[in-house]
PyMOL CGO cylinders between C-alpha atoms (Angstrom):
from pymol import cmd
from pymol.cgo import CYLINDER

trace = [
    CYLINDER, -0.06, 0.06, -0.10, 1.40, 3.69, -0.65, 0.3, 1, 1, 1, 1, 1, 1,
    CYLINDER, 1.40, 3.69, -0.65, 1.93, 5.63, 2.26, 0.3, 1, 1, 1, 1, 1, 1,
    CYLINDER, 1.93, 5.63, 2.26, 0.41, 8.90, 1.87, 0.3, 1, 1, 1, 1, 1, 1,
    CYLINDER, 0.41, 8.90, 1.87, 0.92, 12.16, 3.84, 0.3, 1, 1, 1, 1, 1, 1,
    CYLINDER, 0.92, 12.16, 3.84, -2.23, 14.25, 4.00, 0.3, 1, 1, 1, 1, 1, 1,
    CYLINDER, -2.23, 14.25, 4.00, -3.42, 17.16, 6.45, 0.3, 1, 1, 1, 1, 1, 1,
    CYLINDER, -3.42, 17.16, 6.45, -6.45, 16.63, 8.27, 0.3, 1, 1, 1, 1, 1, 1,
    CYLINDER, -6.45, 16.63, 8.27, -8.94, 18.47, 6.08, 0.3, 1, 1, 1, 1, 1, 1,
    CYLINDER, -8.94, 18.47, 6.08, -7.53, 16.20, 3.22, 0.3, 1, 1, 1, 1, 1, 1,
    CYLINDER, -7.53, 16.20, 3.22, -7.89, 12.57, 4.77, 0.3, 1, 1, 1, 1, 1, 1,
    CYLINDER, -7.89, 12.57, 4.77, -9.80, 10.08, 2.68, 0.3, 1, 1, 1, 1, 1, 1,
    CYLINDER, -9.80, 10.08, 2.68, -12.41, 7.98, 4.46, 0.3, 1, 1, 1, 1, 1, 1,
    CYLINDER, -12.41, 7.98, 4.46, -11.81, 4.10, 4.68, 0.3, 1, 1, 1, 1, 1, 1,
    CYLINDER, -11.81, 4.10, 4.68, -15.22, 3.14, 2.82, 0.3, 1, 1, 1, 1, 1, 1,
    CYLINDER, -15.22, 3.14, 2.82, -13.50, 5.34, -0.38, 0.3, 1, 1, 1, 1, 1, 1,
    CYLINDER, -13.50, 5.34, -0.38, -10.26, 3.35, 0.19, 0.3, 1, 1, 1, 1, 1, 1,
    CYLINDER, -10.26, 3.35, 0.19, -12.37, -0.09, 0.16, 0.3, 1, 1, 1, 1, 1, 1,
    CYLINDER, -12.37, -0.09, 0.16, -14.04, 1.17, -3.02, 0.3, 1, 1, 1, 1, 1, 1,
    CYLINDER, -14.04, 1.17, -3.02, -10.85, 2.02, -5.02, 0.3, 1, 1, 1, 1, 1, 1,
    CYLINDER, -10.85, 2.02, -5.02, -9.41, -1.35, -3.97, 0.3, 1, 1, 1, 1, 1, 1,
    CYLINDER, -9.41, -1.35, -3.97, -11.87, -3.24, -5.13, 0.3, 1, 1, 1, 1, 1, 1,
    CYLINDER, -11.87, -3.24, -5.13, -12.11, -1.49, -8.51, 0.3, 1, 1, 1, 1, 1, 1,
    CYLINDER, -12.11, -1.49, -8.51, -8.31, -2.07, -8.67, 0.3, 1, 1, 1, 1, 1, 1,
    CYLINDER, -8.31, -2.07, -8.67, -9.19, -5.88, -8.19, 0.3, 1, 1, 1, 1, 1, 1,
    CYLINDER, -9.19, -5.88, -8.19, -11.61, -5.69, -11.05, 0.3, 1, 1, 1, 1, 1, 1,
    CYLINDER, -11.61, -5.69, -11.05, -9.09, -3.92, -13.00, 0.3, 1, 1, 1, 1, 1, 1,
    CYLINDER, -9.09, -3.92, -13.00, -6.87, -6.72, -12.49, 0.3, 1, 1, 1, 1, 1, 1,
    CYLINDER, -6.87, -6.72, -12.49, -9.27, -9.45, -13.13, 0.3, 1, 1, 1, 1, 1, 1,
    CYLINDER, -9.27, -9.45, -13.13, -9.80, -8.12, -16.55, 0.3, 1, 1, 1, 1, 1, 1,
    CYLINDER, -9.80, -8.12, -16.55, -6.02, -8.18, -17.51, 0.3, 1, 1, 1, 1, 1, 1,
    CYLINDER, -6.02, -8.18, -17.51, -5.56, -4.58, -17.17, 0.3, 1, 1, 1, 1, 1, 1,
    CYLINDER, -5.56, -4.58, -17.17, -2.45, -3.79, -15.34, 0.3, 1, 1, 1, 1, 1, 1,
    CYLINDER, -2.45, -3.79, -15.34, -1.96, -0.26, -15.41, 0.3, 1, 1, 1, 1, 1, 1,
    CYLINDER, -1.96, -0.26, -15.41, -4.65, 1.48, -13.63, 0.3, 1, 1, 1, 1, 1, 1,
    CYLINDER, -4.65, 1.48, -13.63, -4.00, 5.56, -12.71, 0.3, 1, 1, 1, 1, 1, 1,
    CYLINDER, -4.00, 5.56, -12.71, -5.68, 7.98, -10.20, 0.3, 1, 1, 1, 1, 1, 1,
    CYLINDER, -5.68, 7.98, -10.20, -6.94, 11.10, -10.88, 0.3, 1, 1, 1, 1, 1, 1,
    CYLINDER, -6.94, 11.10, -10.88, -7.14, 13.35, -8.22, 0.3, 1, 1, 1, 1, 1, 1,
    CYLINDER, -7.14, 13.35, -8.22, -10.80, 15.03, -7.70, 0.3, 1, 1, 1, 1, 1, 1,
    CYLINDER, -10.80, 15.03, -7.70, -9.83, 18.40, -6.11, 0.3, 1, 1, 1, 1, 1, 1,
    CYLINDER, -9.83, 18.40, -6.11, -13.40, 19.44, -5.42, 0.3, 1, 1, 1, 1, 1, 1,
    CYLINDER, -13.40, 19.44, -5.42, -14.46, 16.37, -3.68, 0.3, 1, 1, 1, 1, 1, 1,
    CYLINDER, -14.46, 16.37, -3.68, -10.84, 15.65, -2.08, 0.3, 1, 1, 1, 1, 1, 1,
    CYLINDER, -10.84, 15.65, -2.08, -10.73, 12.53, -3.55, 0.3, 1, 1, 1, 1, 1, 1,
    CYLINDER, -10.73, 12.53, -3.55, -8.66, 10.06, -5.61, 0.3, 1, 1, 1, 1, 1, 1,
    CYLINDER, -8.66, 10.06, -5.61, -10.61, 8.22, -8.85, 0.3, 1, 1, 1, 1, 1, 1,
    CYLINDER, -10.61, 8.22, -8.85, -9.16, 5.15, -10.06, 0.3, 1, 1, 1, 1, 1, 1,
    CYLINDER, -9.16, 5.15, -10.06, -9.17, 4.76, -13.90, 0.3, 1, 1, 1, 1, 1, 1,
    CYLINDER, -9.17, 4.76, -13.90, -8.71, 1.70, -15.68, 0.3, 1, 1, 1, 1, 1, 1,
    CYLINDER, -8.71, 1.70, -15.68, -7.20, 2.41, -19.24, 0.3, 1, 1, 1, 1, 1, 1,
    CYLINDER, -7.20, 2.41, -19.24, -8.89, -0.03, -21.98, 0.3, 1, 1, 1, 1, 1, 1,
]
cmd.load_cgo(trace, "trace")
């Protein structure tokens, strides 16, 4: 797992991380091994994107 240093106001909730990891698993199962993250500054979250 990648360690991330974030301030209190930028903390990401655990359920969001679970969703990311679930999506990451789905990408891997689909044979796509290079997903990448997009920072969503408005919602202060990371979005996982699977290139097809």
